[in-house]
Each structure stands twice: as structure tokens, then as C-alpha cells.
C-alpha positions as CSV (number, residue, x, y, z in Angstrom):
1,I,-20.1,-33.6,53.9
2,Q,-20.6,-34.7,57.5
3,Q,-18.0,-36.0,59.6
4,V,-15.1,-34.8,57.3
5,P,-12.4,-32.5,58.9
6,P,-12.4,-29.0,57.1
7,G,-9.5,-28.5,54.8
8,D,-8.7,-27.7,51.2
9,L,-10.7,-29.1,48.1
10,Y,-8.6,-29.6,45.1
11,V,-10.5,-30.3,41.7
12,M,-8.7,-31.6,38.7
13,I,-10.0,-30.0,35.4
14,Q,-9.2,-32.1,32.2
15,I,-9.6,-30.8,28.7
16,Q,-10.5,-33.9,26.7
17,N,-8.9,-34.8,23.4
18,G,-10.6,-33.4,20.4
19,S,-11.2,-30.2,22.3
20,E,-10.8,-27.0,20.5
21,F,-8.1,-26.0,23.0
22,E,-4.7,-27.2,23.9
23,V,-3.5,-26.7,27.5
24,H,-0.1,-25.0,28.2
25,G,0.3,-24.8,31.9
26,V,-2.6,-22.5,32.9
27,D,-3.1,-20.9,29.4
28,L,-5.3,-22.3,26.6
29,H,-4.4,-22.2,23.1
30,T,-6.8,-22.4,20.1
31,V,-6.8,-21.8,16.3
32,R,-9.8,-20.2,14.5
33,K,-10.4,-19.8,10.9
34,I,-11.7,-16.5,9.5
35,N,-12.7,-15.7,5.8
36,T,-10.0,-13.5,4.5
37,L,-12.4,-10.8,3.5
38,D,-13.1,-10.6,7.2
39,L,-9.7,-10.1,7.9
40,I,-9.5,-7.3,5.5
41,T,-12.7,-5.4,6.7
42,G,-12.7,-6.4,10.3
43,T,-15.2,-8.7,12.3
44,K,-16.3,-9.9,15.6
45,L,-15.5,-13.5,16.6
46,D,-17.4,-15.2,19.4
47,I,-15.7,-18.1,21.1
48,T,-17.2,-20.4,23.5
49,I,-14.7,-20.9,26.2
50,P,-14.4,-24.5,28.4
51,D,-16.7,-23.1,31.1
52,G,-19.6,-22.6,28.6
53,K,-19.3,-18.8,28.5
54,V,-18.8,-16.9,25.3
55,V,-16.3,-14.2,24.9
56,S,-16.2,-11.8,21.7
57,L,-13.1,-10.9,20.2
58,N,-12.9,-7.7,17.9
59,I,-10.9,-8.6,14.9
60,P,-9.8,-5.2,13.6
61,K,-9.6,-4.6,9.8
62,G,-6.3,-5.3,8.2
63,T,-5.6,-8.3,10.6
64,Q,-2.8,-10.4,9.3
65,P,-3.0,-14.3,9.2
66,N,-1.4,-16.0,12.2
67,T,-2.1,-13.0,14.3
68,V,-2.5,-14.1,18.0
69,F,-5.1,-12.4,20.3
70,N,-5.2,-12.8,24.1
71,V,-8.1,-13.1,26.2
72,T,-6.8,-12.4,29.7
73,G,-8.1,-14.1,32.9
74,K,-10.1,-16.8,31.0
75,G,-7.7,-19.7,31.1
76,L,-7.2,-22.4,33.8
77,P,-6.9,-21.3,37.4
78,N,-3.4,-21.4,39.0
79,R,-4.0,-23.1,42.4
80,R,-0.9,-21.7,43.9
81,T,-1.6,-17.9,43.2
82,G,-5.4,-18.2,42.5
83,H,-5.0,-16.2,39.3
84,Q,-6.6,-17.4,36.1
85,G,-4.3,-18.2,33.0
86,N,-5.1,-16.7,29.6
87,I,-6.6,-17.9,26.2
88,H,-4.5,-17.4,23.2
89,V,-6.2,-17.4,19.7
90,R,-4.3,-17.6,16.8
91,I,-6.2,-16.5,13.5
92,I,-6.0,-18.4,10.3
93,G,-7.2,-16.8,7.1
94,T,-9.5,-18.9,4.7
95,V,-10.2,-18.1,1.0
96,P,-13.9,-18.1,0.1
97,K,-14.9,-20.8,-2.2
98,N,-18.1,-19.6,-3.6
99,L,-16.8,-16.4,-5.6
100,D,-18.3,-15.8,-9.1
101,S,-16.7,-14.1,-11.9
102,D,-17.9,-10.8,-10.7
103,D,-16.5,-11.1,-7.5
104,I,-13.1,-12.2,-8.8
105,S,-13.2,-9.2,-11.0
106,L,-13.7,-6.8,-8.1
107,I,-11.0,-8.4,-6.0
108,E,-8.5,-8.0,-9.2
109,Q,-9.5,-4.4,-9.2
110,I,-8.5,-4.0,-5.7
111,R,-5.3,-5.9,-6.2
112,R,-4.4,-3.5,-9.1
113,K,-4.6,-0.5,-6.6
114,N,-2.3,-1.9,-4.2
């Protein structure tokens, strides 16, 4: 910009209501639903973060519901320190709805083993 003295430029970032993320300081929190069978066997979860980039989380086999995974350095910037906050992803298990009687029988066999 011409004829403006040099100085610092501050940009305000606002996450809109309805976003998949909640802001807590410089950290972002989100909840993601994953099929319970994927929690048992493990899976990869792609998350689009507010800047439009995609980060991949490795969900290891045996992950328990309500486990929180941290994505370091992908949250909001701290204007005093210059460091980025983190993204905290809480995993919620969902039960598959389209299981047939054979599927249920297999799951019951596994349950009896444990």
C-alpha cells in the first residue's frame, strides 16, 4: 500500500458457527465419528483443516472411543510467540446399521472369545 508507513499487520481469523472446529485459545477441537469396526481393526482418517489442507491421522487397531489425537502445529497462530496451536481430534465410535444376520453371528462369535 502506497503512502502508508511500515509497521505490523494484524489479521483476525474467525471460525464461523457451524464449523467442525471449536476454538480454545490457539488450539482447535473437533469430534469425528468412526465405525466401531474401524476402531477395532484400525484405519486412516483424513481431516480437512480450516486452511483447506488435509491431514491424515493413523487410527491404530484397538482404539477406544473418546480417544483424543493431537495434530501438532496445525492450530491457530499465536501472534505473540509465532507458534501454531494444535488440533485435538476426539474419536467417537458409531455402530454400523447395515449388518445382516450373518454379520451379527460373526460378531457374536468374536464376543464369545473375549
